C-alpha positions as CSV (number, residue, x, y, z in Angstrom):
1,M,-113.9,-25.3,49.7
2,E,-111.6,-25.1,52.7
3,T,-112.8,-24.9,56.2
4,K,-111.6,-22.5,58.8
5,G,-109.9,-25.5,60.6
6,S,-108.0,-26.7,57.6
7,S,-106.7,-23.1,56.9
8,I,-105.4,-22.9,60.5
9,G,-103.9,-26.3,60.1
10,K,-102.0,-25.3,57.0
11,I,-100.7,-22.1,58.7
12,F,-99.6,-24.2,61.6
13,L,-97.9,-26.6,59.3
14,V,-96.0,-23.7,57.6
15,F,-94.9,-22.3,60.9
16,A,-93.8,-25.8,62.1
17,V,-91.7,-26.3,58.9
18,F,-90.1,-22.8,59.4
19,G,-89.5,-23.6,63.1
20,L,-87.8,-26.9,62.3
21,A,-85.7,-25.2,59.6
22,S,-84.6,-22.5,62.0
23,C,-83.7,-25.1,64.7
24,Q,-81.1,-26.6,62.4
25,Q,-77.8,-25.0,63.5
26,A,-75.2,-24.0,61.0
27,K,-72.1,-26.3,61.1
28,I,-69.2,-23.9,61.6
29,G,-65.5,-24.7,61.8
30,Y,-62.3,-22.7,61.5
31,V,-58.7,-23.1,60.4
32,D,-55.7,-21.3,61.7
33,N,-54.4,-19.7,58.5
34,V,-50.9,-19.2,59.7
35,K,-50.5,-22.8,61.0
36,L,-52.1,-24.1,57.9
37,M,-49.7,-22.4,55.6
38,N,-46.7,-23.0,57.8
39,E,-47.3,-26.7,57.8
40,Y,-48.4,-27.2,54.2
41,Q,-45.6,-29.1,52.6
42,E,-46.0,-27.6,49.1
43,K,-45.6,-24.1,50.5
44,I,-42.5,-25.3,52.5
45,D,-41.0,-26.7,49.4
46,V,-41.7,-23.6,47.3
47,E,-40.1,-21.4,50.0
48,A,-37.1,-23.7,50.1
49,D,-36.7,-23.7,46.3
50,F,-37.0,-19.9,46.3
51,K,-34.3,-19.6,49.0
52,V,-32.0,-21.7,46.9
53,K,-32.6,-19.5,43.9
54,A,-32.2,-16.3,46.0
55,D,-29.0,-17.6,47.5
56,A,-27.6,-18.4,44.0
57,L,-28.5,-14.9,42.8
58,N,-26.8,-13.4,45.9
59,K,-23.7,-15.5,45.2
60,K,-23.7,-14.4,41.6
61,R,-24.1,-10.7,42.7
62,D,-21.2,-11.1,45.2
63,S,-19.0,-12.7,42.6
64,I,-19.7,-10.1,40.0
65,S,-19.2,-7.3,42.5
66,Q,-15.9,-8.7,43.6
67,A,-14.7,-9.1,40.0
68,F,-15.8,-5.6,39.2
69,Q,-14.0,-4.3,42.2
70,V,-10.8,-6.0,41.2
71,E,-11.2,-4.6,37.7
72,A,-11.8,-1.1,39.1
73,Q,-8.7,-1.3,41.3
74,A,-6.7,-2.4,38.3
75,F,-8.1,0.4,36.2
76,Q,-7.1,2.9,38.9
77,A,-3.5,1.8,38.7
78,E,-3.6,2.0,34.9
79,A,-5.4,5.4,34.9
80,E,-2.4,7.0,36.6
81,K,-0.4,6.2,33.5
82,M,-3.0,7.5,31.0
83,S,-3.8,10.9,29.8
84,Q,-6.6,12.5,31.8
85,K,-8.9,12.5,28.7
86,K,-8.3,8.8,28.1
87,A,-8.7,7.9,31.8
88,Q,-12.0,9.8,31.9
89,E,-13.3,8.0,28.8
90,Q,-12.5,4.6,30.2
91,Y,-13.8,5.6,33.6
92,G,-17.1,6.6,31.9
93,Q,-17.2,3.2,30.1
94,M,-16.6,1.4,33.3
95,Q,-19.3,3.3,35.1
96,Q,-21.8,2.4,32.3
97,R,-20.8,-1.2,32.5
98,G,-21.3,-1.2,36.2
99,Q,-24.7,0.4,35.9
100,M,-25.7,-2.2,33.2
101,I,-24.5,-5.1,35.5
102,G,-26.5,-3.6,38.4
103,Q,-29.6,-3.2,36.3
104,Q,-29.3,-6.8,35.0
105,L,-29.0,-8.1,38.6
106,Q,-31.9,-6.0,39.8
107,Q,-34.0,-7.3,36.9
108,E,-33.1,-10.9,37.7
109,D,-34.0,-10.2,41.4
110,Q,-37.4,-8.7,40.4
111,Q,-38.1,-11.7,38.1
112,L,-37.3,-14.1,40.9
113,Q,-39.5,-12.1,43.3
114,A,-42.4,-12.0,40.8
115,A,-42.1,-15.8,40.1
116,G,-42.1,-16.5,43.9
117,Q,-45.1,-14.3,44.4
118,T,-47.0,-16.0,41.6
119,E,-46.2,-19.5,43.0
120,M,-47.4,-18.3,46.5
121,D,-50.6,-16.9,45.1
122,S,-51.2,-20.2,43.3
123,I,-50.7,-22.1,46.6
124,V,-53.1,-19.8,48.5
125,G,-55.7,-20.3,45.7
126,K,-55.2,-24.1,45.9
127,V,-55.6,-24.0,49.7
128,K,-58.8,-22.0,49.5
129,K,-60.3,-24.4,47.0
130,E,-59.4,-27.4,49.2
131,V,-60.9,-25.7,52.2
132,Q,-64.1,-25.1,50.3
133,A,-64.2,-28.6,49.0
134,Y,-63.6,-30.0,52.5
135,G,-66.4,-27.8,53.8
136,K,-68.9,-29.0,51.2
137,A,-67.9,-32.6,51.6
138,N,-68.2,-32.5,55.4
139,G,-71.4,-30.5,55.6
140,Y,-70.0,-27.2,56.9
141,T,-72.1,-24.1,56.5
142,Y,-69.0,-21.9,57.2
143,I,-65.3,-22.4,57.7
144,L,-63.7,-19.3,59.1
145,G,-60.1,-18.2,59.0
146,G,-58.2,-17.7,62.2
147,G,-54.7,-16.9,63.2
148,D,-52.9,-13.6,62.6
149,G,-55.3,-11.3,60.7
150,G,-58.1,-13.9,60.8
151,S,-61.7,-13.4,61.8
152,V,-61.8,-16.0,64.6
153,L,-61.0,-14.5,67.9
154,Y,-62.1,-17.5,69.8
155,G,-63.2,-20.9,68.8
156,E,-63.7,-24.2,70.6
157,E,-60.9,-26.6,69.8
158,T,-63.5,-29.1,68.6
159,N,-64.3,-26.7,65.8
160,D,-60.6,-26.3,64.8
161,L,-60.2,-28.0,61.5
162,T,-56.6,-26.9,60.9
163,D,-54.9,-30.3,61.5
164,E,-57.4,-32.2,59.3
165,V,-57.1,-29.7,56.5
166,V,-53.2,-29.7,56.7
167,K,-53.2,-33.5,56.6
168,L,-55.6,-33.5,53.6
169,L,-53.5,-30.9,51.7
170,N,-50.2,-32.7,52.5
171,D,-51.6,-36.1,51.5
172,K,-52.8,-34.7,48.2
173,Y,-49.5,-32.9,47.6
174,K,-47.6,-36.2,48.2
175,K,-49.5,-37.8,45.4
């Protein structure tokens, strides 16, 4: 049978445990999302690769356009010598070919854009996982996102983890 004193002692012990638990502060850090992504080498490399592919597609588009323009000018000179009916038929065929070429180039552009977006989404997912792993490994309760569109309006520089996380990501990427 418990005495009144031991019940009060147990209640006090429970409050003491809750008091100690509530005294432990959450470990909070933040990363500047913009700086993190702008300095992450894999993202930089993917963007550079995308730019090379986009430039190649633009050169291809320019080359095809120029060739088509030369062909159109040559057709105009020839069309003057043709009957009106034959000229209209060939003009229609040329117009169709021009539309097909335009659609093909547009499709290639869309495929390139989609592939680039998929790669960027993959990088963002990888960065999120690394930030989570970093937080768990270093005992953080929260790691918030700052920078443009982030949720951190102010944070002490000692809580800014951006440089550490960028270094971690870039080191892992180099391997």
